[in-house]
Every structure is written in structure tokens, then in C-alpha cells.
N, C-alpha and C positions, 0 to 999 in steps of 0.2 A: 930173971927167969921166970920167976912166980910173975909177976906180972902179966910176961906175954903169955903165960900160960891160964893164966885168968881171964885175958882179954880172947884168947882161942875160945875158953870154954862157953864163954858169954855169948861171943859169934852164934858156935851150934845151937845155943838154946834159942836163940832170938831168931835165928834163921837169915840174919842178915848176913853174914861173913862164913863163908866154909873155913874149915879147921885144917891147919898148919898139915904138910906132907901130900904125896901122890895121891897114897890110898885113900888116906883120909877125906880127900877132895871129892874121889871118885863114888866115896860110899855117900857122901853127903848131897853128890849131886844124885846119886839115884834114888835117894831118899826122897827128895821133891818129886824128880821127874817120876815117878810111882808111888807119891801121896794118896793119901785120902781124897781131898780135895782134887789132884790131877783125877782119878779115876772116876768121878763123878762128872768132871766137867768134859771128861771124853763122851760120857754115854750120854750126855747134851749135845756133844757135837755129831753122834752117831744117830740119834732122831732127828735133827734137822738134816741131814744126810741123807738117810734112808726117804726120807718126806720131798726132800729136792728131789730126787730118782725119778719122780711121777707127776712132776709138773712142768714139762714140755706143754702146756697147755695154754697159755696166756696169748688171745688171739692178735694183740698188739705186737709181740715180739717179730711177727714177718715184718711189719714194715719200718719196726726199728731195725733189723737186721741189712734192708736194702737202704735205707740213709747210711747206716754205718759204711755198709762197704762203697756208696756214692762218695762218700768223706772221703776213704782213705785210700780209693783210687784219682779224686779230682782235688783234693786237700784244700775244699769250700766246703763251707757251713751252707746248705740250703737254705734260702731268705723267701723264698716265695713254691706254692705249688705246682708240683710236674708230674704227678700219679693219677689225679684224677680228670676227669672232663666238667663236672660240677662246679671246682674252685679253682682252674688252671688258670695258673698266670698271678691267684690272690697272694698278698705278703701273708706271710707265716714265719713266726718266731721258734725256732726249733729247741725250744729249753731244755733239753737233756742231751745232746748231741757229745759232751764227752759219757755220757752213758751210754751210747750207743756205740761210739768209736770201742769201748770194753769189750760191748758184748757183740760185736761183729770180730774183735780180736780174737776171740775164744771160738768162736763159729770157725773160722778160719785156721786157727791153729788145733783144732780135735771135731770139727764138726756137730754133730747134737751131742756128742758126750762131754766135747767143751762148753756148751751152753748149761747143762746139769752139774758139774763142775763150777760154774760161775753163781750159780743158784747156791749150792751146797756149802762155796767157801764163804761169800758174803751174808749170807743166812747164819754160819756159825759164827763167823766173827761177831755178829750184833749178839746175839743169846748168849756170848761169852762174855760180853761186854757186862750185858745185864748181870749175868753170875758171880763177876766182879764187885757191881756195884752191891747186890744183895750178901754179898761175900763184907766188904767196908760196913756195912751197919749192922749185920747178926754173928760174925765170925764162927759162922757156923755151916758147914760143907753140904748138908740137907736142907738147911734152909734156903739155901744160896741156891740149890738148883730146883726146889719147888718154887724158887722168884724167875730162873729161866724155863720152867716147863709153864708157866704162868703168861710169861710173853711169848712165850712159842704157841700156845695155844688162841691167844688173840690175834696174834701174827701169822697162823698160817693162811689167811686169807689174801696175802702180800705173797706168801713165799714163793716165786714164779720167776720167767722168766723177763723182768721189767726193770727199767732205772727205778723205780719207789722202792728198792730192796737198796740201793745206795743212799738215798738218802735216808732211810730211817738206821742204817747203818752207821752215818754222821751222826743222825741223833744221839745216838746210843753211847758214841765215841767223844761227844762232847760232854755226856753226861758226867762220862769217866775223870773227864779232864777238869771238870768243875767242882768235882768230887774230890780232885788229889789236890787242887789249887785252896779249898778250904779246910783243907785237914795241914795246910803249911805249906805245900809244895808251889806258889804263886808260877813261879819260872812258866809251868804246865802251862799256865794261861795262852802265852804268846804262841801255843800252836792254833789256836784257834780263828785269828787272821786268815793264816794261808789257807786252813780247814775249808772256811767261808766262801774262799774266792774258787775252793773248788766246788762245793756243794751247789753255788748257784748255774753250775753248766751241767751239774750232773741233775739236778732232780728243782721242782717247784717247793719240797719240803722246808726250804731255809728261813722264810720267816717265822715257822715255829721255832726252830733253833735259835733264833735271835731272839724270840720272846722268852724264850725259856732262859737264855742268858740276862734279859733284862729283870725279869723277876730275881733271880740269885740277886741283883745286885740292887735293886729297891728295895727287897727284904734285909737288904745287911745294913739299912737306915732305924731297922727297928729293934732296936737293943734291948726292949722290954717283952716285947713278944705279947700277947694278947689272952685273956685268959687263964684256960688250962692247956693253951698250948706252949711247946716247951723253948725256953729261951735259948736262942745261938750267939753267943758272943763272936761277932765279924771285927777282926781287926781294923785297924786304920788305913794299913798298907794295902790288907787284901780288897778291901771297897773301891780305892783308889786306881788299884791294879784291874778288878772286875770295872770301874770304871770307863779306864783307858783302853780296852780290849774289847767291851762293847762299842766304842765309837771307832776302833780298829775294824772292826769287822763287819758294822756298817757301812764304811768305805770300802770294804774288801770285797760286796755282792758286785760293785760295776766294774770290777775286772772280768770283763766277761765280752764277747763279739756285739754283741746287740747293744749293750751302755744301757740308759735307763728302762728301755721296753722291755727286757728282762727283768729287770730290777721290779717293775710295774704289774707284769704276767700275772703271780698268782693273784693277786687283788682284784687284776680285771677277769678272773677266773671266777672268782666267788662274788662278786659284784655283778657282771653282766653277760653271763653265760648262762641266763635262764634255760634255753632247749638243754644246752649239756646236763646241768644241775637236775631238770627236771624227769629226765628221762633215763639218764645211763645209772645202772643198780647200785652203783658203789657209791652213788653223791644220796640215797636214799636214806631214810633213818633205819636204826634199826629196828628188825621183825620179831613181835614174840613168839612167834612159831618158829626163832630160829634158837639153841642151844648156848649160842655165844653170848646172846642179850641176855639171859638168866644168869650166865657166871660172871657179865659187865655188873649187873645189877647186886651182883653179891658182893662184888669186891668194892661197888661203892657205900653197899653197907660195912662193910671193915673198915673202909678206909675214918668213915664218921664213928667207930666204934674206938678207932684208936685216935683220934681226935679228942675225944670227949674222954677216953682214958688219962689225958695229957700224955701222950706219946710221941707226938707228933709237931714239926717246926711251924711259923706260917710260910715259909718257904714250898713245902711239902704238900700244905692244905691247900696254897694258891694254884701252883702247879696241876694237883690232884682236882680240881674246881676248873680251869682252862680245857684241861682234853676231857672233863668231863661234859661240858657244855659240848664240846665240838663233836663229843661221838653220838651222842643224842640226836643231833641232826644229821650228819653221814656216817654211815657202817664203815667208808673207806678209812675212818680215824683209829677203827676198833687196834690195828698195828701201834699206832702212836701210846692208843690208850694203853696198850700191856707192858710197852717199854717203860712208862713213867709210874705208874702203880705199882709193878712187882717189885720195887727197891723199896718201896714205901711199906709195902706189905710184910717185908720180911724184919720187921719189926715185931709182927706175931712172931718173935722165934724162941729158941729154947736154950738162950742161953749159950755160953761160951763152950764148945763141946771139946771132949775129952778125946787125948791124941789116939787117933789108932794108926799106929807105929806097925804093918803090915804089909813092907812093901812086896811080898810075894803075890797076895791075893790080891792088891791094888795094880800089880802086873799084868795080873791073868787079866783082871777087867778093861785094862787098857787092851792090850793084844786082842781080848776077843772083840771088842767094838771095834777097833781097829779092821780085823779080820772078817768082822760083818758087812762094814762099808765096801772092801773089797770086794766081798763076794757077791754082795747083790749089788755090785755096780750096773746099771743095766749094758744089756749088751746093741749091740746097733739095729738090728731085727725090733727090740723092743723098743728103744726111741723112737722107729721107724713106725712102729703098729701104734705108738702113743701120736705121731701127726696126722697119722692115718685115720684116727677114730675121731680126730674132733675139728677136721679141716674136709674143704672138699676136693680130696685127691682125684676121685675117679670124675668127677664134674670137668675139672682144669683137663684133666687127658681126655676127657671126651673134646671139651673146645679146642683143642690144641688139634684134634683129629680133623674134627669138621669145620673149623675155622668159620663160627657167623659170621656175617657182615652187620655193623653197626656199632651202635652204642649198648652198654651192659649197663640192667641194674641190678645190683648185686646185694645178699644182706649184709648187715651194718657186723658183724662179727666174720664173714668170710674175706672184707674189706684188703685187711691185711696180708692175707696170704697170696691173695690173689695180686697183688704188687710185689710180692717176693718173687714167686711161680710164673705169673703170667705179666710180667712187666709190659707186653708189646700192647693189649689192653688197656685203657684207662679207666680206673673203676671209679661208682657212682659216689660214694663216699668207704671211708673207713677211721679205725680206731682214731685218728685226729681229731677228734670233734672239736675242739675248738676251732678251727677253720670253716670246719661246716657250722657251726654256731655262727658266724661270723658272718655268712653269707647266706645264711637261711635255709640252706639245705638240708639242715638237720631236722628242723621243724618238719619240712614239708614231706620227709621219709617216714617220720614217726607218724604223720596223720594218716600218711598212706598205706603204712606196717599195719596200724592199728582201726583201718578201714573204716575211718570218721570223714575222709575225701573222696569223691569220684575216684575210683581209683584208674580210669582212664584219663585223665585231666594231667596227672604227673606224666603217665609213660606218654601221652602225647606231646605234652610240654617239652619234655628233653629227647623226644625222637627214640624214645628207647624201642630196641630189636631184639634183645634179649633178656630175660632174666632168671638169675641163681638163686635158690631161696631156700631155706630150710625146708625140710620135704612136710614135718610137721606145724609151721608155723601158719599163721591166718592168713598172710597173703598166698600162700602156696595152693591153701582148699577153696579160694577164690577164685585165683589165675583160670582152669578150666571154662566158668563161665563169662569171661570177657570173650567175646565175639571176636576173631581177626587172632586169638591166639591157643596154639597148641603143644604138648608136651613133648620137649628131644629126647631128654632125658632122666631116669631118679635111678636111685641108690639109695644106701640105707643112709644116709646123713643128710643130702640134699638133691633138688630135684631142678631141671631148667626147660624153661617156656621158651618159645620163637617165635616172633611173629609171624603170621599170615599174611604179607601183604597182598593177597588175592582178594581177601574180607577188606570192607571200607568198614572202617572203625572210627571214623569220626561222629561227634556228639548227634547230626543230624539223621545219621543213618541208622547210630542207636536206638534215637526215638524211634 
């Protein structure tokens, strides 16, 4: 009896086992559900969700939905372009097909509301994973919350209705699995091969996940550390498991409908799609005019100080160096930078915090956060206003009413919405920059939009009959001066120009 009581008491103190008796078990459950760490984690979910409710803004959402709908109805993955007239029939690799299915399923289930829930769900899971990683480093709930908020601040650039969000969630989940394995739970590692099999079909960020796994494996061979770096004693069993799982993950990425072509796709993007990388803003280096850049530099400085004071391992330093090189080249990598550096910064902790056993206060915080999420959930009118404020809704309505004939040249950011709402009209280009880079259309469009080429040359080459542009763009200001073009519609966001075929617009007549 005494040994049983001792075991029960030990379970209560460590939090690993509930005490005997239903009342004691219920009290144990309440203490954990309404604990101080749980209250802070709920606050992080509330911040993420309230932000997600305003993020129905990504211009690529619409073509993702259209492709998701096509796969839902036909049970086939598209392998060539059918939405544009400039790249129609060109082979295409839909490297995000599984994410697109999940997006369309959310939309089919609950419309725009389902889409913001999709963002809130995947975003919250991502930051909760970082919160857990920071907790394992610091054992301090406030430090863990700080890490989650740091990751949130860098990740806010990618917190929207796009498959990239699933890729980042899988990266955060991989980090959790690796940390569990590093502390002795090596069986968790075998979750990674099926995770990579899903990952490659959701988004092209999987090579970074494979690189992280490779860094864990390679650094496990350096038993003595370097200089002031913390020594990590990795057992032979974990080292062997890391090697086997790494090989299994590398094989798992070939479990996709496109075979080796999908495996090579991310490398094709980084090595050959120059027009894409040179013209799409998220691939630009960070700008010193943005606040995130200064925070990023401060984080890099903080990591250097930790390394200089002997508080980081070789593994952590290599990971931060890798992601720092990438983020200095592409601002798109800010999200990944936050995910990997937030747990490292948890070494700036305050030690093991004292228990804050106040379930009632914690319950008030948790209930308040949940109430805020429910109260501020956007109405259908609010969501519709978000869509109308960022897309050419009125212009599409005008085109449907007047039905102008011929081919359309559209603003790059309008292409996805036109594919979704005006499927009967082929677009000039949209957010699938890969296919327009391969065909050369993206480079032609950029030169036309920047007014570096004769504007009539592209219009005549593709036999364009009407142009849908941003009202404030340089091209929209230029169009009224071209002979044979007239303004047909204008609203707060867009302007529509139509060719007047009564005017001779050949190069000879213009001269």
C-alpha cells in the first residue's frame, strides 16, 4: 500500500501519471487543461487566428481553388496548362496538388469562412509546434511564448491562404520529431518518411526539411564540438536511426504522381527560373526599409552572442547559418528563419519558472481567448468585403455584362481571380510563374509593364483586344496615349481598355 501511494504521489508531482480515484483524476485533468503554459499557448492561438481572419488576400488563392475544384470533379491532376492562351497546352507540374485539394475542400465545406479557418488552423499548429520546441529548451512558459511570437512576427508574411503554410507546418513538425528523438525517443523518427511522402505533394519546401534532417545526422558525428560550442553526446543508436530515416525520407519523396520530375522541381525553380526570381517580390532580398529586416539582423546578432558565450551546439549554429544565408537572398525565407531561430533564442531564458498553480485565473484567460476568436470571427459580409477590396470584382461584372470579344491582357495579380470567376476567358498570365517563365511570357510581360519595350509590339503579337490593369499602374497611365485604345471601365481598383478596331494601329501607321 505504501509503495502504491508513493507511486501515485510521484506521478502527481512529475505530471506523468494521474492520481488514483476519479475525483483526483478529474482534478489532475483540470490542472493540466487550465495550466499556465496552456493559457499562454491559447493566447498564441488567439493571436494567430485573429490575424488569419484578415488574410483572405493572396492573389494565388483563386487559381489554387480552380485547380482543386477540377481535381475534385475529375479525380485527375492537371499535367498541362488549360487556363491561359499564352501557355495553353504547355506541360506543367502541379507541385502543390494535395494542398490545393485541402483548400478546395475547406471552401466547399464553408465558403470563405472555411478558408480563413484553414489559415487559422494550420498557422496555429505551426506556432504551437514552435512553442513546444521553445518549452523543451527553456522549461519556461513565458520564454516559450516569446519564441512563438518571434516566429509569428517573421511568419506573418506567409500567413495566408497558400500551400506554403502547410510546408512550414511540416517543417515545424519535423523539428518537434527530431527533438523528441534527440532526447531518447528514437521511434518518433519513423514518422518522418510518411511525412515527407505527404510533404512533397503539398509544397516544394521539402528539400529544406531534408537538409535539416541531414544536418542533425552529420553533426551527430562531431562528438567533441568546436571551440565554445556545446558538446552533444549522440548515441550510436540515434546516429544509426538518423541515417536510416534520412535514406528512407530521400526515397519517400519519389512517392508522387510526377516521379523524379517533381523531385527536381524545387531545384529547377532556384537554378533556371530567372525571370521568376528576378521579378516576383517575395524572391527579392530583404529591404532595409522594412521593420522585419532590422529584427532579423538583431536575431542574427543574438545568435552570435549565444554562440560566443558557449550556449549553442554545432547543430544549432549550422542550422541558423544555413537559414541566414537563404533569408539574406530571399525575403520569402523570413518564415523559415523565424521557425528555426525562435527555439535557439530560447537559450535566452530565465531558468525554470516557478509553478503558477492558479487554474481559475488560467481558465479565465483560456475562455477569454476562445471567446475573442468566436466574437471576432468575420461575417460573410466582412469576408466578401475583403475579396472585393483586393480583386477586380466590378471589372469582372462589367466584362460579363458587355462580353468584349478577343484576347485579354490582364494584370499579373488579377490572373488567379479571373481564372476562378471568369473561366470562359483565357488569361494572359497568372500566379503560376513557373510555366510563364518556361514559355518566356513572364519576361515579355515584365518588359511591357515596366515600359521598357514598345508597348504596341506585345499587344499586336498576341492580338490583344482588351486590357484589365491596376488603375494606378504605369501601364494604365500609358494606355490612353496609344492610338486605337479607349477606356471602357474604371473603378477604385482596376481599369479596362478596349481596342478600337476602326483605328489602324500597325507600326507603320504609328510612325
